[in-house]
Structures are given as structure tokens and as C-alpha cells.
N, C-alpha and C positions, 0 to 999 in steps of 0.2 A: 519491608523489602530487604532481601539479603544483600549485604554490602561488602562482604569479604569473600575470598575464594573458599575457605573452609565452610562458611555459612551457606554458600551456594551448593556445595557438595552435600551437606546434610539436608538441604531443601529437596534436592533431586532424590536422595536416598529415602526420604520420607514420603514424597508425593508419588514416586514411580520406582519403587525399590527393585523390581524385576526387569526394568528396561535396560538394554545394553548401554554401558558407559564407554567401554573400550573393547577392542579386539586386538589380539596379538597372534601373529603367525609363528608357530613353532613346529619344526620338522614337517613343514608342508601343510599343517592343519591350523585353521583359525580357531582360537580359543576366545570365548566371550566372558567378559567380566561385567556383572551388573552394577548398578549404582549402590545397592545395598552391600554387595561384596567389596566394592571399592572403599566405601565408608568404613567398613570393618577393618580392612587392611590399613587404612590411614590412621584409625584409632589405635591400633596395636603398634604401629610405627611411632606415633606421637608419644604413646606411653613409654615405649622403649627408649626413645631419645631423651625424654624427660628424666628417666631413671639414670641415663648415662651422663646427664648434666647439661643438656642443651636448654637455654633459658631465653626469655624474651629479649630480642635485639641481637642475639647471636647469629652469625653467618654460617651457612653450611653449603659447601661446594657440591654440585651434582655434575658428574661427567659420564657421558655415555650416550648411546642411541636412544631413540624414542622407545620407551618400554613402560608398561603399567606401573611397575615398581618405582621407576624413576619419577613418574608423575605423582604417585602416592607419597613418595618421600618429600617432594616439594610441598604438597598439601599438609603433610604432617608437621613440617618445619613451620609453615605459616600458621598452623593451628596453635602452636606454642608461642606465637609472637615472634618467631625467628624469621630469618631472611634467606631464602634459597639463592644461590649464585651459580647459575649454569655456566660451564666452560665447554669449549669446543673439544670434542672427543679425539679429533685428529691433531690437536696441538701438541707440540713437543713438551717434554717436562719443563724445560727452561722457560717456556712461554706461560706456564702455570704458576711460576714462582711469584711474580709480581701481584697478580690478583689475590693469591692466598695470603701473602704477607701483608698486602695493603688492607685487606678486609679482616685481618687477624682471625683467620678461619681455624677452628678447632675440630670441626666435623666434616666428613666428606662421604659421599656416595660414589662408588665406582662400579661400573657395569660388569667388568670382567678382569682377567689377569693383566691385560695390556694397560688398563687404567690404574689398577693397583700398583703395578711396577712404576708407573709414572709418578703416582702420589708418594710412594715410598722413597723414590729418588728426590722428590721435592722436600721431604722432611729434613734433609741436611741443611737446607736454607730456611725452612719454616718449621722449627721444632715444636711450635705450638699446635701443629696439626697432630692431634693425639688420637683421634678416632676415625678409622676408615672402614666403611661397611661395603661389602661386595655382594653383587647379585648372582652372577654366574660363577660357580665354584670350580669350573674346569681349570686344571693346572695349578690350583692353589692349595692342594692337600698338604703339602709339606712346608707351607709358609708358617713361621712361628713368630712373626713380628708383633711386638706389643701394640695393642690398640687396634689390631686387625681382626675383624669378625664378619660373619656372614649376615645378610639381611634376614635369613631364616632364624638365626639365633636372636636377632633383635626383635623380630616378630613374636617369637616364643616368649621372650622376657616381657614384652609389651602386653601380650595377651594375659599373662599372669597378673600384671599390675592393673590392667583394666578390670579383671574379675574382682580384684580386691578393692578397687576404687571406681565403681561403675559410673559415677558422676563426673569424674575428672575431665574426660575428653570434651564432653558437651559444655561444661563450664568454661574450659579453656577456649573453645571455639566462640562461645557467646561473648567472651571478653575481648575478642579481636575487634578492631575499629577500622573504618574506611581510611582514616588518616595514617594508620600504621604503615610502615615500609613493607611492601609486598614482595619485592624482588629487586635484585641488582644485576644489571647486565654490563659487561665490560665491552667498550667499543673495540672495533677491529684494529685500532692503532695504525691507520693509514699513514699518518704523518708523525708518529712518535709513540710515547708510552700509552698503553690503553688507559681509559678513564672509566671508573665505576659509575654507571648511570643509575641513580636511586629513584625508584618508582614506588608509589603507594598503591594499596589495593584499589583506591578510588580512581587514580589516574589511569591504571590499566583497564579496569572494568568499565569506566566511563567511555573510553574509546572503543572497547569491545562492543558495548551496547550501541554506540553510534553507528559502527559498521554493520552490525546485525540488523538494525532498523532500516538502514539505507538499502540493503539488499534483501530484506524480508526473510531473514534466516529463521529457521525453526528447529525443533528437536528432531525433525525428520532428516536432517542433512547427514551425509556421510563424508568424512574427511580422511585423507591418508596423511599421516604424520611421518615424514621421512627426512626432512631437513634438520640440521642441528638445533636442539632446544636452546642453545646459547644464542642463536640468532633470534632477535625479538620478533621478526616476521613470522617464523614458525611458532614461536611461543604465543603470540596473540591469536593466531588462527586455531591452534590445537590445544590451547590451555585456557586463555582468558575468554575467548568466544565459546569454547567448548563448555565451560562451567556456566557462562552466562546464558547460553541457549539450551544446553542439555543434549546436544547431538552426539553422534558416535565418532570416536577417534580410532582409527585403525593403524596399528603399528606393523610395518613390514618385517619380514624375517631378517633381512639384512639389506645393506645398500645395493648389493649385487642382484637381489630379487625384486627391487622396488618397482621396476617397470612391469614385471609379471604380476606383482601384487596389485598394482594400479589397475590392470585389466580385470583382475578377479573382483576387486571391490567396486569399481565403477563409481568413484566419488561424485557427489552432486555439487560439492564446493571445493575448489582446488586453488592452491597457491604455490607459486614457484618463482624464483628469480629468472631473469632472461636466459641465463646460460642453460637452464634445464630445458626451456622451450627450444633453444638453439640445438641442444643435443638430440631432442626428439625429432626435430626436423631433419637433422643430418642423417639420423638412422633411416628415416623415410626415403630420403634421396639416395642413400646407398642401396637400399632394397630396390628402388625403381630403376637404378642403373643396371642392376643385375636381372631385371625382368625381361621378358621377351619383347620384341619390337612392337607387336600389336598392343600389348598391355601398356608399354611405354608411350605409344602414340595416343592411346585413349586417355591416359593419365594427363599428358601434356595438354590435350585439347580441353579436357574438363577443367584443368587448373586455369587455363586462359579465360574460360567462361567465369569461373569462380572469382578470379581476380577482378573481373570487370563488374559483376553484378552481386557477388556474395556479400560484401560489406553493406551495400544498400539494402539487401534483404534483411540482414541482421539488424540494421538500424530502422527498419520499418518504412523505408522510402519506397516510392513508386518504381516499379520495374515492369517492363513490357511483358505481355502475355506469353510471347514466344520464348523470351529469355527465362521467364519463370518456369515454363514447362521444361525447357532444356536443363535448367538447374535441378529441377525435381528428378529428371532422368539421371543427371550426374550424381545426385545424392544417393540413388539406388546403386549406381555402378562404382562410384569412387568415394564420394565424401563420407557417406555413412560407414562403409567398411573401413575407411581410413580413421574416422573418429573411434570406431570400435577397436581397431588395432592399437591405437594410442592409449586406450583406456578412458576416453572422454565421451562415451556414448550418453552417459547420464548427467554430465556436467551442466549445471544451470548457471553457475557463476564461476569464472576462473579469473584470478588476479595475478599480475606480475608486478614486482617491485624490487627494490634493492639498488637498481641502477636503470638507466634508460634502456628501453628495448628498441631495436632497429625497426623503422617503419615498415619495411618489407616483411619482416618476421611477424610483426603484429598483424598486418593485413592478411597474411597467409592463414593464420588460425581463424580469424573472423570470417574469412572468405569460405571456409569449409564448414561453417555453422557452429563454431565454438565461441561462446560469449566471453571472449578474453578481454579484460579491461585492465587499465593501469591505475595504480594508486600512488599517492605521494606521502611520504612520512619518513621517520627515522627512529633510531633507538630513543632519542631524547624526547620525541613527541608521542611515544607509544603507538607508532605506526600511522594511525589514521588522521591525516590532515586534509587531503583531497581525494575524492573518489569520482569515478566516471559513471554517470547515469547510463542505464542500459542502452538507450538509443542515441547516446551522445559520446560514444567511445571513439576517440581519434588518436592516431599514432603520435601526433606532435604536441599533445597536451596530456596533463595528468589529472584532469577532472576539475570539479568545483569543490570549494570548501565544504566539509561535512559539518554536521550539527555541532554548534559550540565553538567553531573555529573562526578566527579573524585573521586576515592576511593583509599585509601592506608591503610595498616595495620601497626600499631605501634608495637614496640618491645614486648610489653606486650600482644599483640593479639587484642588490641582495634581497632575498625573500625573508621577511620577518613574520613570525607566527605567534598568535596568542591562542591558547587552547587549554581545556581542562586536563588534557593528557600530558602536559609538560612535565619533565623531570623535576624532582624536588631539588636535586643538587648533583654535582659530581662528588663522589665520596672522598672526603679528606682533601679536597682540592678547591678551596674557595676562590682562588684566582681564576681557574678555568671556568668555574660557575659564573663569576662576575663577567667574564668575557662573552658568554652566550646568553645570559638572562639580564635584561634591563630592569631598572627599578620599577618600570610600569608593567612588567610582566611579559615583554616581548622576547621571543627566542630568535637568536641569529642562526639561520640555517646554513649559512656559507654557500648557498646555491644562488645562482643568478637566473633571473627569469622575469616574467611579466604576466599580468592578467589580460587575456585577449578580449575582443569585442563581445564574445559570447559568455564571458564570466569564467572561462576556464583558465587554469594556471598553466603556463608554458615554461618549462625549465630549459635553459640553454646549456648550462654546464656548471661546474663548481666555480665560484667567484674567482678563486685563485688560479684556476686553469684557463679561464677565458682570456685570450690574448689578442695581439695584433701582429699581422705580418709587417715586417719592417724592410722597406726597399723592394726592388724587383718590380715585376709587372703588377703585383697586387698590393703595393705599398698602402699601409694603414687599414687593409681589409681585416675583418674579424676572423679569429682563429678559434674554433670550438673543437678541441681534441676528442672529447667523448662522442660528439655527433659523428665525426669521421670514423672513429673506431667502431661504433655500432653499425654503421652502414657497411663496413667491410666484413664485420662478423656475421652478417646475414648469409654470406656465401658459406655453404657447408664445408668447403675446403679450408676455411680460415677459422681457427679456434680463438686466438687472442691477438690483439693489436695494441701497440703503444705508439701514439703520435706525438711528434714534437714540431714546433714551428714558431712559438711565441718569441717575438723580437728578432726573427730571422727572415731571410728573403723567401724561403720556401718551406713547405711541409714535407717531412720525411717520417717514415714509419718503420717500426720493428714488428715483424709478423711471426706468429706461431701457426704452423699448419695443423689441421686436425688429422692426426696420424691415421685414424680409422678410415676417414673419408678419402684422404689422398692415397693411403695404402691400397684401398679398394680400387680407386681410379688407376693406380699404377699397375696393379695385378691384371686388370682387364686389358691393359695395353702391353702386357708382357715386359714391363719395365722392372728389372731386378733392383733390389735395394737391400742393404745389410742392417738397417735400423733407422731410427728417427733422423739422426744426424746425416746419414748418407742420403736418405730420401729427400730431406729438406733442401739439399744443395743440388739436386738434379736439374739440369737445364730445362727439361720438360716441365718440372714442377714450377720453376721460376716463370715460365711462359704462362702457365695456368694461373698463377697468382697475379701476374702482370695484367692479364685480361680482366680479372676481378677488380683490380685497383683502377684501371682505366674506365670500367663501367661506372664506378663510384664517382670518378672525376667528371664523367659526362652528366651525371645527375647533379653534382654540386654546382656545375657551371650554370644550371638553370635558376639558381637562387643568387641574386646579386649580393646579398649579405654574406653568403658562405662560399662564394666562388673562389675566394682566396685560400680556402682550406683544402683545395685540391692537392693531391699527393704528387710530388715531383720525383722522389726517389724512395726505394724501399730495399730491405733485405729480409731474408728468412732466417730466424734464429736457429742455432744449432741444437738447442734444448728447449723443452717446454718450460714456460714460466711456472713456478711452483711456490706454494706458501711455505714449504719447508726450507726453501732457499731465500725466504724473505722478500720474494718478488711480488707475491700476492698476499692479500690479507686472508684470514680464515673464511671470509665470505666471498673470496675470489675476486676482490676488487684490485685493480692494478695499483701498485705503489710506484707512481710515475717518477717521483724524485729519487727513490732508491734505485730504480732501474737506470735512470740517467747517470747516477754515480757509478753503478756497477759496470755498465756497458759504455762508459765514456769513450773508449777507443772506437767503438762502432759508430757512435753518434758523430764523433769528429770525422770519421771516414766518410759518412753520408754527406756531410756538409763541405768536405774539402774536395769532393769530386772524384774520390778513389773508386775503382771498380771492384776491389776486393780488400778484405782485411782479416788478418789472423786474430783469433781470440781464444783464450783458455779460461774456463770458468770452473770454479769450485762448486760441487753439488753435494747434497746430503741424501743418502740412500734411506730406504724405509727402516732398515735395521739400525740406523743411527750412525753408520760409518760415513766418512766423507771421501770424496774422490774428485776427479776433474774430467771435464769434457773439453776438447779443443777441436778447432776446425778453421779453415780459411773460408770465410763467407763471401759470397758473390754479392755485389751491389748493382741494382738495375735502375735505369731511368724510366719514367713513365710519361705518357702523353697527357698534357693538360690542355684545357679548352678555354677560349675567351668567354667571358660572361655573356649570357643571353640577355639582350636588352629588352626591357619591358615594353609592351605595346603602348603606343601613345593614347 
């Protein structure tokens, strides 16, 4: 049995050489790369890198979008016993310094001029970075920097070396072992400096196989790879499981064309974080608001039916004959065309992970016939810890432990995991490793939750974020900020939310509107605006957002445990939260502590009863320049509800 990534590559190239391994869209045309062609490219890259001095144990940074040559470079590095280190392509140069210095990186793959410029800038802080290879040569003709070369030149040199040493590559691949380090992923750094998560070939492939067996994946699957390779979620689906199963990975032309390419490919196996599903739903709602009244009425009627019976049909439960017939009609008129428009006509299994998804959002997709499920895992666990069986997908759980996984709950409610997919260590950080890995092999997830009566894991929030309301009408009630944030983000008008309330008498939130959705809403009402800041502070927009918040409060009061998490006050921020400004991680997770410090005047104003507050904020533009955005923000109160008492 093939036990390393390069060995799996050669297995596919030998057993099914002409089968498609990858497709890449260039200039509007899909180009196919077979397994044999891919293996030849990897051989030439490996030989070229060996000539350049890359040896077993060396780290090589890869930074860029999903591209066949990026994947081939990772395989070439692994073939030599080296360790690929993917970094986020939208990270600023300063963010790349720590990983490159920490991992003593001497080699790097850069997709294009933007990434080359970033790495050349890093060299002043990381002089050991001696070799940078670029894929796209546009704009780089006059670059004369030492150590900078094209992948084409590397391939040419490698081809000559392979011709002179025909056994070198296969001997090198044969020498790789499952226990060798296969890759290193840097955490998003939500609470501090990123940590290098070290994974072996075995830990990654073991979890890839566990997931594949759970969902009966085969070489017939089609996957669209459009999320950053540096995110282990994308990496496990489009790299580890790709090589394990031998299915086809499709690389879109660009991030801007991803939704179009999704429709063209029609993947059978799909994976995305909740924010992608939120964005797709927002686009649907915007189009429906622009539709004619008859179409809008038909859509709303069909969606009411879908919400009522769709999830039961998806789960194989009994549904009345009339409802079943009406749903079939709705499938012809609305659900089928909607799935097709989203690019999900052929999806057999769709997963979301990375953070909790709002229950209403989750139910929406399942109600229209998309088998959307949740999984639970992290970078440190090689993703797959819990998965939802096809007929047991629920919005409030993340599934059952998958093969090889043990779970227990600590006294403080923290989830502990034991799995073959656990990290070996945090690179050069034994103290951090000791904090998360016990001597008995248990991993501290930092997530609070419990196993329900059906054996499913339910995550409440991060242990450090779950708090209590102190004083007021809901004294000692539980406060779960992420739960509140996700319920608010279901509304297409709301893009991001940051909730505060631990140790306070009430919950207050900072809100980002979705500029496209609210802009469309404003234009249809002839409401003029001069940009995001102006639109965000319109009284009409505040009323729109207030209605959303009060709907969430009405839902929260139904749950005695979470009634205290109702939102009492809110404001709409004058700018969008941005990873470049340090407010989000590169995986778009809110950095709640950082935001609390940065926007302390706003939080103080929310809790002091003010009705408005001036704020000036420094921002970073795409070209690297800095500037500031200022505004006087309005603060509104919202209606809260008494908890609904359970029936006796």
C-alpha cells in the first residue's frame, strides 16, 4: 500500500496514466493534465530542486493560488524528503517574515509578480531565502535579483538531470516514509504569533482516507480547488484526499471567476467555510429582490414549503404524499434551477467547516436538496475529527467521531481528542506543544461542547469565549458570542458581527453590513449614498439591521440557556473588518480581543448608554499605503424578550 504523497502519485501514474489528474482554466479554456504528465512534471521539478541544493528535511515555501505547478512543486519537495510550507497568497510581506525565518526557509515557489515582490521584500529580514522560483513571468522580464528564476528554467534543468540519472526520482520516492514530515501549516494567529503545525505523511493521509471511506469517495469525484492552499481544509480536500482517491481537482482561472467556474465544472464533492455559503445565499437573495413580483411570490411560496419539508426529505424521513408532490413541483420550478445556478446540480456531498454555520443558513441549503453537512476538526487534527452521516445532519451538532477518533469532555467542558491525525508538534515550540498535547496523547481543542444523547458532538463556542452575563435581568445566564454572531450573519444584509457581553449586564454587538446586499436594497428604494461609510450610517439602514437583531432576540428567548445572549444595543461600523488591518485572520475569523482593543471607545460608548460616538481608524490600502476613515457612529437600542418557560 502506498503510504506517502509521492508514492501515491506514482501509483496513479502507473495504474491510470491517461486519466485526468487536474484541470486548469486559462484564458477561458480548461486544460487537462493527466497523471502521467503530472508525474513527469514532478520528476523534473524534483531533479531541478535537488540540483539547486534542496535536501531531506529542508522547508520550501509555496505561495499562490491553486495551480497544477504549485501542487507539483509540493509533491517534488516531498519526493526529496523536504517539507512544503504553504502560505496565504493575500498575506502582506510582513506576515510572511515569521514563518520563513522560523522554518529557516531557503527555497520558495511564487505564483506571480505580486508574490515575487513580497518574497524579495522579505529577504531583507530573511537573508537565508536564496532561491525563489516563479510560475507566471508577466511583469518579471527586467528582474535581475540573485536567486530568482522561472519554474520553466527549473523544469528544463531538471529534465536534463533526469535524463542523465533516470533512476534518481523513483529511488528518492521509494525512500520516503509515512513517518516523515509531510507538510507544515502555520496557524492563523487568532490570539498571537502563528505556530507551525507539523504533520507527517501518515497523519494527513490517515485522516484523508477516513473521510473518503465515510463518504464513499472514489476516483470519479470532481472537486473545485479555489480556497487558499495554506488553509488545511482546502489542502486536505484538494491534495491529501485527491492523492488518496485519485479524483480530479479543478483550478479556477481566478478568484473573480470562481463562481462561474463552479457552474461549468459542477463538482460532485464540495467544501467551503460558512462565509462562502453566506455569500452565495446573499447573491441569491439580491437577485430575487430584483425579480418581478410573480417570480418573487413563487420563490417565497416554494421556500416556505422547502423549509418545512425539505430537510426531512433529505434525511429520508416520512413526508406526506401531498407535500412530496408539491416539493417535486417546487424542484422543477425553483429548487432545481437554483441548484444549477449555484453550481451544485451534481453535488453528492458538500461540507462546511472552519467555524460554526448559522442554523438557518444550514437548513436553507438542505431544504433545496443540497446534501450540506458539517465536520469538526482543526489544523492540529488534520481536519477530520467528527463527520455527519448523510441522514443525521443537524445544524446544532458537528457529527459523530470518525474512524480512529476518541473524544472526551474535560471538567471545564473542553473537548479533548485522540486521533491518528494529530500534529507531531508545533515547530520549535515545545512549550506550546506541551500545552495542547498530554502525555497520554490527548489534544486540547480549546472548544467547549458535549456529546448529546445521539452520540453527536455539539460545540458551544471557544472555551475562552463562553462567558456569563453579570447583573441585570439575565444575571448568571450563559453568553455564547459565536452562536449570536452566526444567527445574525444568516441575514444577507449582515456580513460580519462581533459580540461582547461576558462579565457585563447585557450583550452589545458591532456589525458590518454587506455592502452589495444593502447597496442593492438602498438603490431599489432610491436611497442615495456616497460609499460604505455613508450607507452604513443611514437611519433607514439602522432600522433594517435593528429588525434583524430583534428577530434573533425573539429566537434566542425560546432557549432558556441562551436567552441571556439577546442583543441589547448595537452599532454599524464605519468600515469593513479586514485581515490587512489585523481585525480578521487570513481564514476570516474574527480577532475578538484585537477588535476590543482597537475599538475600545465604541465598546465603552455601547455600555455607557451613549447614542453616538466619533471614531477615527487607520486602514491599510491594497497598494500598501495607509490612511484613515472617520465617522460619528449612531448607537441603537433593541427590544429584548423574556425567556419562554418550558412546558411542564
